[in-house]
MARBA-3410 file (N, C-alpha, C, O; in Angstrom, 1 decimal):
110
39.3,-10.3,0.5,38.3,-9.4,1.1,38.6,-9.1,2.6,38.1,-8.1,3.1 ~ 39.4,-9.9,3.2,39.7,-9.7,4.6,40.4,-8.4,4.8,40.1,-7.7,5.8 ~ 41.4,-8.0,4.0,42.1,-6.8,4.2,41.2,-5.6,4.0,41.3,-4.6,4.7 ~ 40.3,-5.7,3.1,39.3,-4.6,2.9,38.4,-4.5,4.1,38.1,-3.3,4.5 ~ 38.0,-5.6,4.7,37.2,-5.5,5.9,37.9,-4.9,7.1,37.3,-4.1,7.8
39.2,-5.3,7.2,39.9,-4.6,8.3,40.1,-3.1,8.1,39.9,-2.4,9.1 ~ 40.4,-2.7,6.9,40.5,-1.3,6.6,39.2,-0.6,6.8,39.1,0.5,7.4 ~ 38.1,-1.2,6.3,36.8,-0.6,6.4,36.3,-0.4,7.9,35.5,0.5,8.1 ~ 36.8,-1.2,8.8,36.4,-1.1,10.2,37.4,-0.2,11.0,37.3,-0.1,12.2 ~ 38.4,0.4,10.2,39.4,1.2,10.9,40.4,0.4,11.7,41.1,1.0,12.6
40.6,-0.8,11.4,41.5,-1.7,12.1,42.8,-2.0,11.4,43.7,-2.7,11.9 ~ 43.0,-1.4,10.2,44.2,-1.7,9.4,45.5,-1.3,10.0,46.5,-2.0,9.7 ~ 45.6,-0.4,10.9,46.8,0.0,11.5,47.1,-0.7,12.8,48.3,-0.8,13.2 ~ 46.1,-1.4,13.4,46.3,-2.0,14.7,46.1,-3.5,14.7,46.4,-4.2,15.7 ~ 45.6,-4.1,13.6,45.3,-5.5,13.6,46.1,-6.2,12.5,46.1,-5.7,11.3
46.9,-7.2,12.8,47.6,-7.9,11.8,46.8,-9.0,11.2,46.0,-9.7,11.9 ~ 47.0,-9.3,9.9,46.4,-10.5,9.3,47.5,-11.5,9.0,48.4,-11.2,8.2 ~ 47.4,-12.6,9.6,48.4,-13.7,9.4,47.6,-14.8,8.8,46.6,-15.3,9.4 ~ 48.1,-15.3,7.7,47.3,-16.3,6.9,48.2,-17.3,6.2,49.4,-17.0,5.9 ~ 47.7,-18.4,5.9,48.4,-19.3,5.0,48.0,-19.0,3.5,48.4,-19.7,2.6
47.2,-18.0,3.3,46.8,-17.6,2.0,47.8,-16.6,1.4,48.8,-16.3,1.9 ~ 47.4,-16.1,0.2,48.2,-15.1,-0.5,47.4,-13.8,-0.6,46.2,-13.8,-0.3 ~ 48.0,-12.8,-1.1,47.4,-11.5,-1.2,47.5,-10.9,-2.6,48.4,-11.3,-3.4 ~ 46.5,-10.1,-2.9,46.5,-9.4,-4.2,47.4,-8.2,-4.1,47.9,-7.9,-3.0 ~ 47.7,-7.6,-5.2,48.6,-6.4,-5.2,48.0,-5.2,-4.5,48.7,-4.2,-4.3
46.7,-5.2,-4.2,46.0,-4.0,-3.6,45.9,-4.2,-2.1,45.4,-3.2,-1.4 ~ 46.3,-5.3,-1.5,46.2,-5.5,-0.1,47.2,-4.6,0.6,48.3,-4.4,0.1 ~ 46.8,-4.1,1.8,47.7,-3.2,2.6,47.4,-3.3,4.0,46.3,-3.8,4.4 ~ 48.3,-2.9,4.9,48.1,-3.0,6.3,49.2,-3.9,6.8,50.2,-4.2,6.1 ~ 49.0,-4.4,8.0,50.0,-5.4,8.6,49.6,-6.8,8.2,48.7,-7.4,8.7
50.3,-7.3,7.2,49.9,-8.5,6.5,51.1,-9.5,6.5,52.2,-9.1,6.1 ~ 50.9,-10.7,6.9,51.9,-11.8,6.8,51.2,-12.9,6.2,50.3,-13.5,6.8 ~ 51.6,-13.3,5.0,50.9,-14.3,4.2,51.9,-15.4,3.9,53.1,-15.4,4.1 ~ 51.3,-16.4,3.2,52.1,-17.6,2.7,52.8,-18.3,3.8,53.9,-18.8,3.6 ~ 52.2,-18.5,5.0,52.8,-19.3,6.0,52.6,-20.7,5.6,51.5,-21.1,5.4
53.6,-21.5,5.6,53.6,-22.8,5.1,54.3,-23.8,6.0,55.3,-23.4,6.6 ~ 53.9,-25.0,6.2,52.7,-25.6,5.5,51.4,-25.1,6.1,51.3,-24.5,7.2 ~ 50.4,-25.2,5.3,49.1,-24.6,5.6,48.4,-25.3,6.8,48.7,-26.4,7.1 ~ 47.5,-24.5,7.4,46.7,-25.1,8.6,46.0,-26.3,8.2,45.8,-27.2,9.0 ~ 45.4,-26.3,7.0,44.6,-27.5,6.5,45.5,-28.8,6.4,44.9,-29.9,6.4
46.8,-28.6,6.5,47.7,-29.8,6.4,48.4,-30.0,7.7,49.4,-30.7,7.8 ~ 47.9,-29.3,8.8,48.6,-29.5,10.1,49.8,-28.6,10.3,50.6,-28.8,11.2 ~ 49.8,-27.5,9.5,50.9,-26.6,9.6,50.8,-25.7,10.9,49.8,-25.9,11.7 ~ 51.7,-24.7,11.1,51.7,-24.0,12.3,50.5,-23.2,12.7,50.1,-23.1,13.8 ~ 49.8,-22.7,11.7,48.6,-21.9,12.0,47.5,-22.8,12.6,46.6,-22.3,13.3
47.5,-24.1,12.4,46.5,-25.0,13.0,46.5,-25.0,14.5,45.5,-25.3,15.1 ~ 47.6,-24.6,15.1,47.7,-24.5,16.6,47.2,-23.2,17.2,47.1,-23.1,18.4 ~ 47.0,-22.2,16.3,46.5,-20.9,16.8,45.0,-20.9,17.1,44.2,-21.4,16.3 ~ 44.7,-20.4,18.3,43.3,-20.3,18.7,42.9,-18.9,18.8,43.8,-18.0,19.1 ~ 41.6,-18.6,18.7,41.2,-17.2,18.9,41.6,-16.7,20.3,41.4,-17.4,21.3
42.1,-15.5,20.3,42.5,-14.9,21.6,44.0,-15.1,21.9,44.5,-14.5,22.8 ~ 44.7,-16.0,21.2,46.1,-16.2,21.4,46.9,-14.9,21.0,46.5,-14.1,20.2 ~ 48.0,-14.7,21.7,48.9,-13.5,21.5,50.0,-14.0,20.5,50.6,-15.0,20.8 ~ 50.2,-13.3,19.4,51.2,-13.5,18.5,52.1,-12.3,18.4,51.6,-11.2,18.2 ~ 53.4,-12.5,18.7,54.3,-11.3,18.7,55.0,-11.3,17.3,55.6,-12.3,16.9
54.9,-10.2,16.6,55.5,-10.0,15.3,56.7,-9.1,15.5,56.6,-7.9,16.0 ~ 57.9,-9.5,15.1,59.1,-8.7,15.1,59.6,-8.6,13.7,60.4,-9.4,13.2 ~ 59.3,-7.5,13.0,59.7,-7.3,11.6,61.2,-7.2,11.4,61.7,-7.6,10.4 ~ 61.9,-6.6,12.4,63.3,-6.5,12.3,64.0,-7.8,12.2,64.9,-8.1,11.4 ~ 63.6,-8.7,13.1,64.2,-10.1,13.2,63.5,-11.0,12.2,63.9,-12.2,12.0
62.4,-10.6,11.6,61.6,-11.4,10.7,61.1,-12.7,11.4,61.2,-13.8,10.8 ~ 60.5,-12.5,12.6,60.0,-13.6,13.4,58.6,-13.4,13.7,58.1,-12.2,13.8 ~ 57.9,-14.5,14.0,56.5,-14.5,14.4,56.5,-15.5,15.6,56.9,-16.7,15.4 ~ 56.1,-15.1,16.8,56.1,-16.0,17.9,54.7,-16.1,18.5,54.1,-15.1,18.9 ~ 54.2,-17.4,18.6,53.0,-17.6,19.3,53.3,-17.8,20.8,54.0,-18.6,21.2
52.6,-16.9,21.5,52.9,-16.9,23.0,52.0,-17.9,23.7,51.2,-17.6,24.5 ~ 52.3,-19.2,23.4,51.7,-20.3,23.9,52.8,-21.3,24.2,53.7,-21.5,23.4 ~ 52.7,-22.0,25.3,53.7,-23.0,25.7,53.8,-24.1,24.7,52.9,-24.5,24.0 ~ 55.0,-24.7,24.6,55.2,-25.8,23.7,54.3,-27.0,24.1,53.8,-27.7,23.3 ~ 54.1,-27.1,25.4,53.2,-28.2,25.9,51.7,-28.0,25.4,51.1,-28.9,25.0
51.3,-26.7,25.4,49.9,-26.4,25.0,49.8,-26.6,23.5,48.8,-27.1,23.0 ~ 50.9,-26.2,22.7,50.8,-26.4,21.3,50.8,-27.9,21.0,50.0,-28.3,20.1 ~ 51.6,-28.7,21.7,51.6,-30.1,21.5,50.2,-30.7,21.8,49.7,-31.6,21.1 ~ 49.5,-30.2,22.9,48.2,-30.7,23.2,47.2,-30.4,22.1,46.4,-31.2,21.7 ~ 47.3,-29.1,21.6,46.3,-28.7,20.5,46.6,-29.6,19.3,45.6,-30.0,18.7
47.8,-29.8,18.9,48.1,-30.5,17.7,47.7,-32.0,17.8,47.4,-32.6,16.8 ~ 47.8,-32.5,19.0,47.5,-33.9,19.3,46.0,-34.1,19.0,45.6,-35.2,18.5 ~ 45.2,-33.1,19.2,43.7,-33.2,18.9,43.3,-32.7,17.5,42.2,-32.7,17.2 ~ 44.3,-32.3,16.7,44.0,-31.8,15.4,43.7,-32.9,14.4,44.3,-33.9,14.4 ~ 42.7,-32.6,13.6,42.3,-33.6,12.6,42.2,-32.8,11.3,41.7,-31.7,11.2
42.7,-33.4,10.2,42.6,-32.8,8.9,41.1,-32.6,8.5,40.3,-33.5,8.8 ~ 40.8,-31.5,7.8,39.4,-31.4,7.4,39.0,-32.4,6.4,39.8,-32.9,5.6 ~ 37.7,-32.8,6.4,37.2,-33.8,5.5,36.9,-33.1,4.1,35.9,-32.5,4.0 ~ 37.9,-33.2,3.2,37.7,-32.5,2.0,36.6,-33.1,1.1,36.0,-32.4,0.3 ~ 36.3,-34.4,1.3,35.3,-35.0,0.4,33.9,-34.3,0.6,33.1,-34.2,-0.3
33.6,-33.8,1.8,32.4,-33.2,2.1,32.3,-31.8,1.6,31.2,-31.2,1.4 ~ 33.4,-31.2,1.2,33.5,-29.8,0.9,33.2,-29.5,-0.6,32.8,-28.4,-1.0 ~ 33.4,-30.5,-1.5,33.3,-30.2,-2.9,32.6,-31.3,-3.6,32.7,-32.5,-3.3 ~ 31.8,-30.9,-4.6,31.0,-31.9,-5.4,32.0,-32.5,-6.4,32.8,-31.8,-7.1 ~ 32.1,-33.8,-6.5,33.0,-34.5,-7.4,32.9,-33.9,-8.8,31.8,-33.8,-9.4
34.1,-33.7,-9.4,34.1,-33.1,-10.8,33.9,-31.6,-10.9,34.1,-31.1,-12.0 ~ 33.7,-31.0,-9.8,33.5,-29.5,-9.8,34.9,-28.8,-9.9,35.9,-29.5,-9.7 ~ 34.9,-27.5,-10.1,36.1,-26.8,-10.1,36.7,-26.8,-8.7,37.9,-26.9,-8.6 ~ 35.9,-26.7,-7.7,36.4,-26.8,-6.3,37.1,-28.1,-6.1,38.1,-28.1,-5.4 ~ 36.5,-29.2,-6.5,37.1,-30.5,-6.4,38.4,-30.6,-7.0,39.4,-31.1,-6.5
38.5,-30.0,-8.2,39.8,-30.0,-9.0,40.8,-29.2,-8.2,42.0,-29.6,-8.1 ~ 40.4,-28.1,-7.7,41.3,-27.2,-6.9,41.8,-27.9,-5.7,43.0,-27.9,-5.5 ~ 41.0,-28.6,-5.0,41.4,-29.3,-3.8,42.4,-30.4,-4.1,43.4,-30.6,-3.4 ~ 42.2,-31.1,-5.2,43.1,-32.2,-5.6,44.4,-31.7,-6.2,45.4,-32.4,-6.0 ~ 44.4,-30.6,-6.8,45.6,-30.2,-7.6,46.5,-29.1,-7.0,47.7,-29.0,-7.3
45.8,-28.2,-6.3,46.6,-27.0,-5.8,47.2,-27.3,-4.5,46.7,-27.9,-3.6 ~ 48.5,-26.9,-4.3,49.3,-27.1,-3.2,49.9,-25.8,-2.7,49.5,-24.7,-3.2 ~ 50.8,-25.8,-1.8,51.5,-24.6,-1.3,52.3,-24.0,-2.4,52.9,-24.7,-3.2 ~ 52.4,-22.7,-2.4,53.2,-22.0,-3.4,54.7,-22.4,-3.2,55.5,-22.3,-4.1 ~ 55.0,-22.9,-2.0,56.3,-23.4,-1.7,56.7,-24.5,-2.6,57.9,-24.6,-2.9
55.7,-25.2,-3.1,56.0,-26.3,-4.0,55.6,-26.0,-5.5,55.6,-26.9,-6.3 ~ 55.3,-24.7,-5.7,54.9,-24.4,-7.1,53.4,-24.3,-7.3,53.0,-24.2,-8.4 ~ 52.6,-24.4,-6.2,51.2,-24.3,-6.2,50.4,-25.5,-6.8,49.5,-26.0,-6.2 ~ 50.9,-26.1,-7.9,50.2,-27.2,-8.5,51.1,-28.4,-8.4,52.2,-28.4,-8.8 ~ 50.5,-29.5,-7.9,51.3,-30.8,-7.8,51.3,-31.5,-9.1,51.9,-32.5,-9.2
END
């Protein structure tokens, strides 16, 4: 739904969506997905804060967070994994998803 919201607000041409998620076939705009490992596991997106500048160079296929290495290290030192136990009722579909689904890099299901 995020890409639809960006398009609906007229931001599709000027705002990039960078996510550790995936996209459906109808998503369009400036989209970079499947960044791995995911933020929930302490991956690169976990260091990004609101207002940070990210430079996207499609020709070089690079994404650069314009934050110093020292600042990224400081942010990640304070990073804590989300408490998954509080998020899902045991035995629920959500609980099963949390336990079994992984990054598509590993085939999605462990």
